[in-house]
PyMOL Python script that loads the backbone (N, CA, C, O; Angstrom):
from pymol import cmd

cmd.read_pdbstr("""\
ATOM      1  N   UNK A   1      -0.592 -47.202  -4.106  1.00  0.00           N
ATOM      2  CA  UNK A   1       0.370 -46.018  -3.494  1.00  0.00           C
ATOM      3  C   UNK A   1       1.665 -45.819  -4.066  1.00  0.00           C
ATOM      4  O   UNK A   1       2.168 -46.805  -4.604  1.00  0.00           O
ATOM      5  N   UNK A   2       2.283 -44.790  -4.062  1.00  0.00           N
ATOM      6  CA  UNK A   2       3.636 -44.487  -4.555  1.00  0.00           C
ATOM      7  C   UNK A   2       4.714 -45.084  -3.658  1.00  0.00           C
ATOM      8  O   UNK A   2       4.566 -45.353  -2.466  1.00  0.00           O
ATOM      9  N   UNK A   3       5.820 -45.256  -4.387  1.00  0.00           N
ATOM     10  CA  UNK A   3       6.811 -46.004  -3.493  1.00  0.00           C
ATOM     11  C   UNK A   3       7.898 -44.782  -2.896  1.00  0.00           C
ATOM     12  O   UNK A   3       7.563 -43.602  -2.795  1.00  0.00           O
ATOM     13  N   UNK A   4       9.066 -45.238  -2.577  1.00  0.00           N
ATOM     14  CA  UNK A   4       9.855 -44.145  -1.911  1.00  0.00           C
ATOM     15  C   UNK A   4      10.598 -43.193  -3.009  1.00  0.00           C
ATOM     16  O   UNK A   4      11.205 -42.191  -2.632  1.00  0.00           O
ATOM     17  N   UNK A   5      10.528 -43.512  -4.221  1.00  0.00           N
ATOM     18  CA  UNK A   5      10.976 -42.618  -5.239  1.00  0.00           C
ATOM     19  C   UNK A   5       9.945 -41.252  -5.296  1.00  0.00           C
ATOM     20  O   UNK A   5      10.337 -40.121  -5.583  1.00  0.00           O
ATOM     21  N   UNK A   6       8.602 -41.603  -4.971  1.00  0.00           N
ATOM     22  CA  UNK A   6       7.564 -40.766  -5.069  1.00  0.00           C
ATOM     23  C   UNK A   6       7.692 -39.712  -3.987  1.00  0.00           C
ATOM     24  O   UNK A   6       7.434 -38.517  -4.129  1.00  0.00           O
ATOM     25  N   UNK A   7       8.162 -40.360  -2.795  1.00  0.00           N
ATOM     26  CA  UNK A   7       8.352 -39.605  -1.549  1.00  0.00           C
ATOM     27  C   UNK A   7       9.557 -38.674  -1.693  1.00  0.00           C
ATOM     28  O   UNK A   7       9.462 -37.484  -1.391  1.00  0.00           O
ATOM     29  N   UNK A   8      10.573 -39.157  -2.108  1.00  0.00           N
ATOM     30  CA  UNK A   8      11.825 -38.388  -2.276  1.00  0.00           C
ATOM     31  C   UNK A   8      11.234 -37.322  -3.233  1.00  0.00           C
ATOM     32  O   UNK A   8      11.252 -36.178  -2.779  1.00  0.00           O
ATOM     33  N   UNK A   9      10.760 -37.469  -4.361  1.00  0.00           N
ATOM     34  CA  UNK A   9      10.393 -36.436  -5.214  1.00  0.00           C
ATOM     35  C   UNK A   9       9.472 -35.473  -4.569  1.00  0.00           C
ATOM     36  O   UNK A   9       9.699 -34.267  -4.671  1.00  0.00           O
ATOM     37  N   UNK A  10       8.541 -35.875  -3.972  1.00  0.00           N
ATOM     38  CA  UNK A  10       7.708 -34.793  -3.126  1.00  0.00           C
ATOM     39  C   UNK A  10       8.317 -33.989  -2.130  1.00  0.00           C
ATOM     40  O   UNK A  10       8.026 -32.825  -1.857  1.00  0.00           O
ATOM     41  N   UNK A  11       9.248 -34.755  -1.573  1.00  0.00           N
ATOM     42  CA  UNK A  11      10.294 -34.032  -0.604  1.00  0.00           C
ATOM     43  C   UNK A  11      11.083 -32.962  -1.311  1.00  0.00           C
ATOM     44  O   UNK A  11      11.235 -31.827  -0.860  1.00  0.00           O
ATOM     45  N   UNK A  12      11.517 -33.351  -2.321  1.00  0.00           N
ATOM     46  CA  UNK A  12      12.260 -32.414  -2.978  1.00  0.00           C
ATOM     47  C   UNK A  12      11.681 -30.991  -3.536  1.00  0.00           C
ATOM     48  O   UNK A  12      12.225 -29.887  -3.516  1.00  0.00           O
ATOM     49  N   UNK A  13      10.510 -31.340  -3.998  1.00  0.00           N
ATOM     50  CA  UNK A  13       9.479 -30.284  -4.724  1.00  0.00           C
ATOM     51  C   UNK A  13       9.074 -29.417  -3.212  1.00  0.00           C
ATOM     52  O   UNK A  13       9.304 -28.209  -3.160  1.00  0.00           O
ATOM     53  N   UNK A  14       8.566 -30.017  -2.221  1.00  0.00           N
ATOM     54  CA  UNK A  14       8.434 -29.194  -1.060  1.00  0.00           C
ATOM     55  C   UNK A  14       9.544 -28.385  -0.485  1.00  0.00           C
ATOM     56  O   UNK A  14       9.319 -27.362   0.161  1.00  0.00           O
ATOM     57  N   UNK A  15      10.754 -28.845  -0.720  1.00  0.00           N
ATOM     58  CA  UNK A  15      12.038 -28.307  -0.053  1.00  0.00           C
ATOM     59  C   UNK A  15      12.361 -27.021  -1.125  1.00  0.00           C
ATOM     60  O   UNK A  15      12.515 -25.864  -0.732  1.00  0.00           O
ATOM     61  N   UNK A  16      12.422 -27.368  -2.310  1.00  0.00           N
ATOM     62  CA  UNK A  16      12.993 -26.465  -3.026  1.00  0.00           C
ATOM     63  C   UNK A  16      12.208 -25.199  -3.754  1.00  0.00           C
ATOM     64  O   UNK A  16      12.811 -24.184  -4.104  1.00  0.00           O
ATOM     65  N   UNK A  17      10.874 -25.381  -3.924  1.00  0.00           N
ATOM     66  CA  UNK A  17       9.968 -24.444  -4.318  1.00  0.00           C
ATOM     67  C   UNK A  17      10.145 -23.256  -3.509  1.00  0.00           C
ATOM     68  O   UNK A  17      10.528 -22.165  -3.931  1.00  0.00           O
ATOM     69  N   UNK A  18       9.850 -23.534  -2.361  1.00  0.00           N
ATOM     70  CA  UNK A  18      10.101 -22.093  -1.355  1.00  0.00           C
ATOM     71  C   UNK A  18      11.421 -21.584  -1.636  1.00  0.00           C
ATOM     72  O   UNK A  18      11.502 -20.379  -1.879  1.00  0.00           O
ATOM     73  N   UNK A  19      12.472 -22.284  -1.647  1.00  0.00           N
ATOM     74  CA  UNK A  19      13.865 -21.836  -1.489  1.00  0.00           C
ATOM     75  C   UNK A  19      14.167 -21.238  -2.942  1.00  0.00           C
ATOM     76  O   UNK A  19      14.851 -20.218  -3.028  1.00  0.00           O
ATOM     77  N   UNK A  20      13.680 -21.844  -4.042  1.00  0.00           N
ATOM     78  CA  UNK A  20      13.847 -21.179  -5.298  1.00  0.00           C
ATOM     79  C   UNK A  20      13.077 -19.679  -5.314  1.00  0.00           C
ATOM     80  O   UNK A  20      13.613 -18.616  -5.627  1.00  0.00           O
ATOM     81  N   UNK A  21      11.750 -19.863  -4.914  1.00  0.00           N
ATOM     82  CA  UNK A  21      10.994 -18.723  -4.998  1.00  0.00           C
ATOM     83  C   UNK A  21      11.642 -17.573  -4.322  1.00  0.00           C
ATOM     84  O   UNK A  21      11.645 -16.470  -4.867  1.00  0.00           O
ATOM     85  N   UNK A  22      12.258 -17.794  -3.024  1.00  0.00           N
ATOM     86  CA  UNK A  22      12.598 -16.706  -2.177  1.00  0.00           C
ATOM     87  C   UNK A  22      14.047 -16.225  -2.954  1.00  0.00           C
ATOM     88  O   UNK A  22      14.263 -15.017  -3.049  1.00  0.00           O
ATOM     89  N   UNK A  23      14.811 -16.986  -3.381  1.00  0.00           N
ATOM     90  CA  UNK A  23      16.023 -16.654  -4.244  1.00  0.00           C
ATOM     91  C   UNK A  23      15.566 -15.660  -5.441  1.00  0.00           C
ATOM     92  O   UNK A  23      16.068 -14.568  -5.707  1.00  0.00           O
ATOM     93  N   UNK A  24      14.569 -16.259  -6.048  1.00  0.00           N
ATOM     94  CA  UNK A  24      14.093 -15.323  -7.307  1.00  0.00           C
ATOM     95  C   UNK A  24      13.378 -14.073  -6.793  1.00  0.00           C
ATOM     96  O   UNK A  24      13.809 -13.007  -7.231  1.00  0.00           O
ATOM     97  N   UNK A  25      12.413 -14.035  -5.984  1.00  0.00           N
ATOM     98  CA  UNK A  25      11.666 -12.750  -5.584  1.00  0.00           C
ATOM     99  C   UNK A  25      12.507 -12.176  -4.602  1.00  0.00           C
ATOM    100  O   UNK A  25      12.064 -11.076  -4.274  1.00  0.00           O
ATOM    101  N   UNK A  26      13.512 -12.473  -4.022  1.00  0.00           N
ATOM    102  CA  UNK A  26      14.267 -11.800  -3.023  1.00  0.00           C
ATOM    103  C   UNK A  26      15.191 -11.111  -3.628  1.00  0.00           C
ATOM    104  O   UNK A  26      15.806 -10.297  -2.939  1.00  0.00           O
ATOM    105  N   UNK A  27      15.544 -11.254  -5.097  1.00  0.00           N
ATOM    106  CA  UNK A  27      16.747 -10.486  -5.622  1.00  0.00           C
ATOM    107  C   UNK A  27      16.408  -9.083  -5.706  1.00  0.00           C
ATOM    108  O   UNK A  27      15.274  -8.766  -6.066  1.00  0.00           O
ATOM    109  N   UNK A  28      17.382  -8.101  -5.373  1.00  0.00           N
ATOM    110  CA  UNK A  28      17.124  -6.785  -5.312  1.00  0.00           C
ATOM    111  C   UNK A  28      16.852  -6.208  -6.882  1.00  0.00           C
ATOM    112  O   UNK A  28      16.046  -5.296  -7.064  1.00  0.00           O
ATOM    113  N   UNK A  29      17.489  -6.734  -7.828  1.00  0.00           N
ATOM    114  CA  UNK A  29      17.355  -6.378  -9.115  1.00  0.00           C
ATOM    115  C   UNK A  29      15.759  -6.741  -9.681  1.00  0.00           C
ATOM    116  O   UNK A  29      15.160  -5.963 -10.424  1.00  0.00           O
ATOM    117  N   UNK A  30      15.323  -7.708  -9.331  1.00  0.00           N
ATOM    118  CA  UNK A  30      13.806  -8.063  -9.381  1.00  0.00           C
ATOM    119  C   UNK A  30      13.009  -6.907  -8.611  1.00  0.00           C
ATOM    120  O   UNK A  30      12.075  -6.308  -9.146  1.00  0.00           O
ATOM    121  N   UNK A  31      13.406  -6.673  -7.455  1.00  0.00           N
ATOM    122  CA  UNK A  31      12.408  -5.838  -6.724  1.00  0.00           C
ATOM    123  C   UNK A  31      12.339  -4.309  -7.468  1.00  0.00           C
ATOM    124  O   UNK A  31      11.335  -3.626  -7.670  1.00  0.00           O
ATOM    125  N   UNK A  32      13.623  -4.039  -7.772  1.00  0.00           N
ATOM    126  CA  UNK A  32      13.617  -2.706  -8.428  1.00  0.00           C
ATOM    127  C   UNK A  32      13.128  -2.563  -9.788  1.00  0.00           C
ATOM    128  O   UNK A  32      12.817  -1.442 -10.190  1.00  0.00           O
ATOM    129  N   UNK A  33      13.034  -3.529 -10.498  1.00  0.00           N
ATOM    130  CA  UNK A  33      12.209  -3.648 -11.831  1.00  0.00           C
ATOM    131  C   UNK A  33      10.827  -3.935 -11.744  1.00  0.00           C
ATOM    132  O   UNK A  33      10.112  -3.495 -12.644  1.00  0.00           O
ATOM    133  N   UNK A  34      10.327  -4.577 -10.847  1.00  0.00           N
ATOM    134  CA  UNK A  34       9.223  -5.116 -10.847  1.00  0.00           C
ATOM    135  C   UNK A  34       8.161  -4.301  -9.648  1.00  0.00           C
ATOM    136  O   UNK A  34       6.971  -4.116  -9.901  1.00  0.00           O
ATOM    137  N   UNK A  35       8.626  -3.979  -8.685  1.00  0.00           N
ATOM    138  CA  UNK A  35       8.079  -3.470  -7.344  1.00  0.00           C
ATOM    139  C   UNK A  35       8.093  -1.855  -7.316  1.00  0.00           C
ATOM    140  O   UNK A  35       7.105  -1.122  -7.307  1.00  0.00           O
ATOM    141  N   UNK A  36       9.373  -1.502  -7.304  1.00  0.00           N
ATOM    142  CA  UNK A  36       9.566  -0.136  -7.129  1.00  0.00           C
ATOM    143  C   UNK A  36       8.803   0.931  -8.031  1.00  0.00           C
ATOM    144  O   UNK A  36       8.375   1.980  -7.549  1.00  0.00           O
ATOM    145  N   UNK A  37       8.657   0.581  -9.421  1.00  0.00           N
ATOM    146  CA  UNK A  37       8.027   1.429 -10.228  1.00  0.00           C
ATOM    147  C   UNK A  37       6.270   1.582  -9.707  1.00  0.00           C
ATOM    148  O   UNK A  37       5.509   2.535  -9.873  1.00  0.00           O
ATOM    149  N   UNK A  38       6.068   0.501  -9.162  1.00  0.00           N
ATOM    150  CA  UNK A  38       4.537   0.686  -8.810  1.00  0.00           C
ATOM    151  C   UNK A  38       4.243   1.292  -7.316  1.00  0.00           C
ATOM    152  O   UNK A  38       3.152   1.532  -6.798  1.00  0.00           O
ATOM    153  N   UNK A  39       5.437   1.448  -6.839  1.00  0.00           N
ATOM    154  CA  UNK A  39       5.238   2.031  -5.265  1.00  0.00           C
ATOM    155  C   UNK A  39       4.665   3.589  -5.219  1.00  0.00           C
ATOM    156  O   UNK A  39       3.932   4.070  -4.354  1.00  0.00           O
ATOM    157  N   UNK A  40       5.190   4.219  -6.361  1.00  0.00           N
ATOM    158  CA  UNK A  40       4.486   5.742  -6.605  1.00  0.00           C
ATOM    159  C   UNK A  40       3.110   5.662  -6.764  1.00  0.00           C
ATOM    160  O   UNK A  40       2.311   6.410  -6.200  1.00  0.00           O
ATOM    161  N   UNK A  41       2.788   4.653  -7.619  1.00  0.00           N
ATOM    162  CA  UNK A  41       1.222   4.632  -8.063  1.00  0.00           C
ATOM    163  C   UNK A  41       0.378   4.118  -6.852  1.00  0.00           C
ATOM    164  O   UNK A  41      -0.771   4.547  -6.756  1.00  0.00           O
ATOM    165  N   UNK A  42       0.808   3.308  -5.997  1.00  0.00           N
ATOM    166  CA  UNK A  42       0.079   2.760  -4.957  1.00  0.00           C
ATOM    167  C   UNK A  42       0.092   3.605  -3.645  1.00  0.00           C
ATOM    168  O   UNK A  42      -0.940   3.755  -2.992  1.00  0.00           O
ATOM    169  N   UNK A  43       1.162   4.098  -3.311  1.00  0.00           N
ATOM    170  CA  UNK A  43       1.218   4.814  -1.973  1.00  0.00           C
ATOM    171  C   UNK A  43       1.438   6.334  -2.197  1.00  0.00           C
ATOM    172  O   UNK A  43       2.129   6.758  -3.123  1.00  0.00           O
ATOM    173  N   UNK A  44       0.924   6.986  -1.457  1.00  0.00           N
ATOM    174  CA  UNK A  44       1.144   8.534  -1.433  1.00  0.00           C
ATOM    175  C   UNK A  44       2.401   9.085  -1.131  1.00  0.00           C
ATOM    176  O   UNK A  44       3.131   8.550  -0.297  1.00  0.00           O
ATOM    177  N   UNK A  45       2.740  10.174  -1.773  1.00  0.00           N
ATOM    178  CA  UNK A  45       4.476  10.563  -1.518  1.00  0.00           C
ATOM    179  C   UNK A  45       4.553  10.878  -0.121  1.00  0.00           C
ATOM    180  O   UNK A  45       3.546  11.092   0.555  1.00  0.00           O
ATOM    181  N   UNK A  46       5.783  10.913   0.351  1.00  0.00           N
ATOM    182  CA  UNK A  46       6.050  11.112   1.743  1.00  0.00           C
ATOM    183  C   UNK A  46       5.688  12.520   2.187  1.00  0.00           C
ATOM    184  O   UNK A  46       5.475  12.749   3.378  1.00  0.00           O
ATOM    185  N   UNK A  47       5.609  13.503   1.227  1.00  0.00           N
ATOM    186  CA  UNK A  47       5.331  14.916   1.514  1.00  0.00           C
ATOM    187  C   UNK A  47       3.802  14.876   2.106  1.00  0.00           C
ATOM    188  O   UNK A  47       3.526  15.589   3.071  1.00  0.00           O
ATOM    189  N   UNK A  48       2.889  14.092   1.554  1.00  0.00           N
ATOM    190  CA  UNK A  48       1.670  14.057   1.827  1.00  0.00           C
ATOM    191  C   UNK A  48       1.059  13.085   2.993  1.00  0.00           C
ATOM    192  O   UNK A  48      -0.131  13.071   3.309  1.00  0.00           O
ATOM    193  N   UNK A  49       2.080  12.275   3.578  1.00  0.00           N
ATOM    194  CA  UNK A  49       1.676  11.695   4.868  1.00  0.00           C
ATOM    195  C   UNK A  49       1.846  12.360   6.029  1.00  0.00           C
ATOM    196  O   UNK A  49       2.751  13.183   6.161  1.00  0.00           O
ATOM    197  N   UNK A  50       0.936  12.048   7.046  1.00  0.00           N
ATOM    198  CA  UNK A  50       1.021  12.751   8.285  1.00  0.00           C
ATOM    199  C   UNK A  50       2.209  12.058   9.162  1.00  0.00           C
ATOM    200  O   UNK A  50       2.264  10.860   9.440  1.00  0.00           O
ATOM    201  N   UNK A  51       3.100  13.009   9.520  1.00  0.00           N
ATOM    202  CA  UNK A  51       4.220  12.623  10.348  1.00  0.00           C
ATOM    203  C   UNK A  51       4.241  12.943  11.734  1.00  0.00           C
ATOM    204  O   UNK A  51       4.911  12.321  12.558  1.00  0.00           O
ATOM    205  N   UNK A  52       3.394  14.061  12.031  1.00  0.00           N
ATOM    206  CA  UNK A  52       3.297  14.392  13.427  1.00  0.00           C
ATOM    207  C   UNK A  52       1.817  14.720  13.778  1.00  0.00           C
ATOM    208  O   UNK A  52       1.186  15.725  13.452  1.00  0.00           O
ATOM    209  N   UNK A  53       1.423  13.718  14.469  1.00  0.00           N
ATOM    210  CA  UNK A  53      -0.019  13.236  14.726  1.00  0.00           C
ATOM    211  C   UNK A  53      -0.058  13.908  16.409  1.00  0.00           C
ATOM    212  O   UNK A  53       0.733  13.661  17.320  1.00  0.00           O
ATOM    213  N   UNK A  54      -1.199  14.774  16.425  1.00  0.00           N
ATOM    214  CA  UNK A  54      -1.160  15.418  17.607  1.00  0.00           C
ATOM    215  C   UNK A  54      -1.929  14.490  18.757  1.00  0.00           C
ATOM    216  O   UNK A  54      -2.961  13.857  18.533  1.00  0.00           O
ATOM    217  N   UNK A  55      -1.277  14.528  19.939  1.00  0.00           N
ATOM    218  CA  UNK A  55      -1.723  13.783  20.985  1.00  0.00           C
ATOM    219  C   UNK A  55      -2.520  14.544  22.159  1.00  0.00           C
ATOM    220  O   UNK A  55      -3.175  13.855  22.941  1.00  0.00           O
ATOM    221  N   UNK A  56      -2.487  15.924  22.308  1.00  0.00           N
ATOM    222  CA  UNK A  56      -3.154  16.551  23.112  1.00  0.00           C
ATOM    223  C   UNK A  56      -4.682  16.634  22.554  1.00  0.00           C
ATOM    224  O   UNK A  56      -4.908  16.723  21.348  1.00  0.00           O
ATOM    225  N   UNK A  57      -5.665  16.600  23.495  1.00  0.00           N
ATOM    226  CA  UNK A  57      -6.967  16.953  23.251  1.00  0.00           C
ATOM    227  C   UNK A  57      -7.427  17.973  22.325  1.00  0.00           C
ATOM    228  O   UNK A  57      -8.156  17.835  21.343  1.00  0.00           O
ATOM    229  N   UNK A  58      -6.779  19.222  22.887  1.00  0.00           N
ATOM    230  CA  UNK A  58      -7.268  20.506  22.018  1.00  0.00           C
ATOM    231  C   UNK A  58      -6.570  20.424  20.566  1.00  0.00           C
ATOM    232  O   UNK A  58      -7.078  20.819  19.517  1.00  0.00           O
ATOM    233  N   UNK A  59      -5.436  19.893  20.705  1.00  0.00           N
ATOM    234  CA  UNK A  59      -4.789  19.864  19.253  1.00  0.00           C
ATOM    235  C   UNK A  59      -5.582  18.914  18.212  1.00  0.00           C
ATOM    236  O   UNK A  59      -5.665  19.128  17.003  1.00  0.00           O
ATOM    237  N   UNK A  60      -6.112  17.893  18.865  1.00  0.00           N
ATOM    238  CA  UNK A  60      -6.735  16.892  17.998  1.00  0.00           C
ATOM    239  C   UNK A  60      -8.229  17.362  17.479  1.00  0.00           C
ATOM    240  O   UNK A  60      -8.712  17.137  16.369  1.00  0.00           O
ATOM    241  N   UNK A  61      -8.769  18.000  18.463  1.00  0.00           N
ATOM    242  CA  UNK A  61     -10.044  18.891  18.118  1.00  0.00           C
ATOM    243  C   UNK A  61      -9.642  19.756  17.183  1.00  0.00           C
ATOM    244  O   UNK A  61     -10.328  19.722  16.161  1.00  0.00           O
ATOM    245  N   UNK A  62      -8.574  20.681  17.193  1.00  0.00           N
ATOM    246  CA  UNK A  62      -8.300  21.701  16.173  1.00  0.00           C
ATOM    247  C   UNK A  62      -8.136  20.930  14.810  1.00  0.00           C
ATOM    248  O   UNK A  62      -8.690  21.386  13.809  1.00  0.00           O
ATOM    249  N   UNK A  63      -7.421  19.819  14.744  1.00  0.00           N
ATOM    250  CA  UNK A  63      -7.109  19.092  13.614  1.00  0.00           C
ATOM    251  C   UNK A  63      -8.546  18.514  12.755  1.00  0.00           C
ATOM    252  O   UNK A  63      -8.785  18.543  11.548  1.00  0.00           O
ATOM    253  N   UNK A  64      -9.298  18.037  13.800  1.00  0.00           N
ATOM    254  CA  UNK A  64     -10.533  17.644  13.322  1.00  0.00           C
ATOM    255  C   UNK A  64     -11.344  18.681  12.725  1.00  0.00           C
ATOM    256  O   UNK A  64     -11.801  18.467  11.602  1.00  0.00           O
ATOM    257  N   UNK A  65     -11.565  19.661  13.251  1.00  0.00           N
ATOM    258  CA  UNK A  65     -12.284  20.961  12.744  1.00  0.00           C
ATOM    259  C   UNK A  65     -11.522  21.253  11.568  1.00  0.00           C
ATOM    260  O   UNK A  65     -12.256  21.539  10.622  1.00  0.00           O
ATOM    261  N   UNK A  66     -10.074  21.284  11.258  1.00  0.00           N
ATOM    262  CA  UNK A  66      -9.451  21.914  10.160  1.00  0.00           C
ATOM    263  C   UNK A  66      -9.803  20.724   8.989  1.00  0.00           C
ATOM    264  O   UNK A  66      -9.831  21.113   7.822  1.00  0.00           O
ATOM    265  N   UNK A  67     -10.031  19.506   9.225  1.00  0.00           N
ATOM    266  CA  UNK A  67     -10.392  18.554   8.228  1.00  0.00           C
ATOM    267  C   UNK A  67     -11.899  18.704   7.939  1.00  0.00           C
ATOM    268  O   UNK A  67     -12.223  18.536   6.763  1.00  0.00           O
ATOM    269  N   UNK A  68     -12.810  18.976   8.770  1.00  0.00           N
ATOM    270  CA  UNK A  68     -14.017  19.181   8.478  1.00  0.00           C
ATOM    271  C   UNK A  68     -14.126  20.455   7.722  1.00  0.00           C
ATOM    272  O   UNK A  68     -14.974  20.485   6.831  1.00  0.00           O
ATOM    273  N   UNK A  69     -13.368  21.563   7.946  1.00  0.00           N
ATOM    274  CA  UNK A  69     -13.714  22.554   7.075  1.00  0.00           C
ATOM    275  C   UNK A  69     -13.127  22.416   5.647  1.00  0.00           C
ATOM    276  O   UNK A  69     -13.636  23.041   4.716  1.00  0.00           O
ATOM    277  N   UNK A  70     -12.005  21.563   5.458  1.00  0.00           N
ATOM    278  CA  UNK A  70     -11.622  21.387   4.229  1.00  0.00           C
ATOM    279  C   UNK A  70     -12.673  20.810   3.406  1.00  0.00           C
ATOM    280  O   UNK A  70     -13.092  21.280   2.349  1.00  0.00           O
ATOM    281  N   UNK A  71     -13.154  19.487   4.130  1.00  0.00           N
ATOM    282  CA  UNK A  71     -14.276  18.777   3.382  1.00  0.00           C
ATOM    283  C   UNK A  71     -15.514  19.736   3.068  1.00  0.00           C
ATOM    284  O   UNK A  71     -16.020  19.689   1.947  1.00  0.00           O
ATOM    285  N   UNK A  72     -16.031  20.643   4.083  1.00  0.00           N
ATOM    286  CA  UNK A  72     -16.998  21.453   3.726  1.00  0.00           C
ATOM    287  C   UNK A  72     -16.585  22.259   2.524  1.00  0.00           C
ATOM    288  O   UNK A  72     -17.423  22.352   1.628  1.00  0.00           O
ATOM    289  N   UNK A  73     -15.466  22.835   2.371  1.00  0.00           N
ATOM    290  CA  UNK A  73     -15.127  23.625   1.198  1.00  0.00           C
ATOM    291  C   UNK A  73     -15.123  22.904  -0.106  1.00  0.00           C
ATOM    292  O   UNK A  73     -15.616  23.303  -1.162  1.00  0.00           O
ATOM    293  N   UNK A  74     -14.433  21.676   0.139  1.00  0.00           N
ATOM    294  CA  UNK A  74     -14.449  20.880  -1.268  1.00  0.00           C
ATOM    295  C   UNK A  74     -15.840  20.542  -1.643  1.00  0.00           C
ATOM    296  O   UNK A  74     -16.117  20.611  -2.840  1.00  0.00           O
ATOM    297  N   UNK A  75     -16.795  20.174  -0.770  1.00  0.00           N
ATOM    298  CA  UNK A  75     -18.178  19.909  -1.064  1.00  0.00           C
ATOM    299  C   UNK A  75     -18.990  21.127  -1.711  1.00  0.00           C
ATOM    300  O   UNK A  75     -19.765  21.008  -2.660  1.00  0.00           O
ATOM    301  N   UNK A  76     -18.716  22.198  -1.110  1.00  0.00           N
ATOM    302  CA  UNK A  76     -19.227  23.609  -1.650  1.00  0.00           C
ATOM    303  C   UNK A  76     -18.699  23.805  -3.033  1.00  0.00           C
ATOM    304  O   UNK A  76     -19.428  24.007  -4.005  1.00  0.00           O
ATOM    305  N   UNK A  77     -17.520  23.744  -3.070  1.00  0.00           N
ATOM    306  CA  UNK A  77     -16.909  23.960  -4.663  1.00  0.00           C
ATOM    307  C   UNK A  77     -17.462  22.776  -5.705  1.00  0.00           C
ATOM    308  O   UNK A  77     -17.680  23.146  -6.858  1.00  0.00           O
ATOM    309  N   UNK A  78     -17.707  21.346  -5.364  1.00  0.00           N
ATOM    310  CA  UNK A  78     -18.182  20.743  -6.106  1.00  0.00           C
ATOM    311  C   UNK A  78     -19.677  21.044  -6.412  1.00  0.00           C
ATOM    312  O   UNK A  78     -20.076  20.969  -7.574  1.00  0.00           O
ATOM    313  N   UNK A  79     -20.470  21.365  -5.446  1.00  0.00           N
ATOM    314  CA  UNK A  79     -21.770  21.955  -5.672  1.00  0.00           C
ATOM    315  C   UNK A  79     -22.107  22.882  -6.521  1.00  0.00           C
ATOM    316  O   UNK A  79     -23.121  22.926  -7.218  1.00  0.00           O
ATOM    317  N   UNK A  80     -21.069  23.773  -6.441  1.00  0.00           N
ATOM    318  CA  UNK A  80     -21.161  25.285  -7.307  1.00  0.00           C
ATOM    319  C   UNK A  80     -20.720  24.653  -8.669  1.00  0.00           C
ATOM    320  O   UNK A  80     -21.430  24.903  -9.643  1.00  0.00           O
ATOM    321  N   UNK A  81     -19.711  23.924  -8.820  1.00  0.00           N
ATOM    322  CA  UNK A  81     -19.366  23.448 -10.392  1.00  0.00           C
ATOM    323  C   UNK A  81     -20.568  22.762 -10.882  1.00  0.00           C
ATOM    324  O   UNK A  81     -20.949  23.040 -12.019  1.00  0.00           O
ATOM    325  N   UNK A  82     -21.298  21.798 -10.094  1.00  0.00           N
ATOM    326  CA  UNK A  82     -22.440  21.208 -10.567  1.00  0.00           C
ATOM    327  C   UNK A  82     -23.622  22.095 -10.877  1.00  0.00           C
ATOM    328  O   UNK A  82     -24.439  21.873 -11.770  1.00  0.00           O
ATOM    329  N   UNK A  83     -23.630  23.096 -10.070  1.00  0.00           N
ATOM    330  CA  UNK A  83     -24.815  23.994 -10.439  1.00  0.00           C
ATOM    331  C   UNK A  83     -24.400  24.960 -11.654  1.00  0.00           C
ATOM    332  O   UNK A  83     -25.241  25.498 -12.374  1.00  0.00           O
ATOM    333  N   UNK A  84     -23.260  25.092 -11.779  1.00  0.00           N
ATOM    334  CA  UNK A  84     -22.853  25.955 -12.887  1.00  0.00           C
ATOM    335  C   UNK A  84     -22.863  25.207 -14.165  1.00  0.00           C
ATOM    336  O   UNK A  84     -23.148  25.798 -15.207  1.00  0.00           O
ATOM    337  N   UNK A  85     -22.588  24.016 -14.154  1.00  0.00           N
ATOM    338  CA  UNK A  85     -22.774  23.069 -15.331  1.00  0.00           C
ATOM    339  C   UNK A  85     -24.073  22.775 -15.817  1.00  0.00           C
ATOM    340  O   UNK A  85     -24.283  22.571 -17.013  1.00  0.00           O
ATOM    341  N   UNK A  86     -25.028  22.742 -14.873  1.00  0.00           N
ATOM    342  CA  UNK A  86     -26.433  22.402 -15.317  1.00  0.00           C
ATOM    343  C   UNK A  86     -27.246  23.795 -16.024  1.00  0.00           C
ATOM    344  O   UNK A  86     -28.400  23.691 -16.439  1.00  0.00           O
TER     345      UNK A  86
END
""", "prot")
cmd.dss("prot")
cmd.show_as("cartoon", "prot")
cmd.util.cbc("prot")
cmd.orient("prot")
C-alpha cells in the first residue's frame, strides 16, 4: 500500500483537475473560439424556430393540417423529380 505521500498526491489530483478544467473550459475566449463557430452548424437559426406554440385545440389542428400539407407537397415534388429523372 502507498503511504501518506500517495494519499496527498491523490487528493491534490482529485482537487485540482476539476478546478483547472473549469477554469480552462469556462474561459469566455475559449468558448468564442471553439464553441460559438459550431453553434450555427448544430442548431437551426432563430428565425426557423417555433416561438408561438398554439394552445387552443382548433389552432393545434390547423397547425397539424398545415404541416401535413407541407409534407404532402414535398413528397409529391420529390416523386415528380424521381419520375422525371427516370
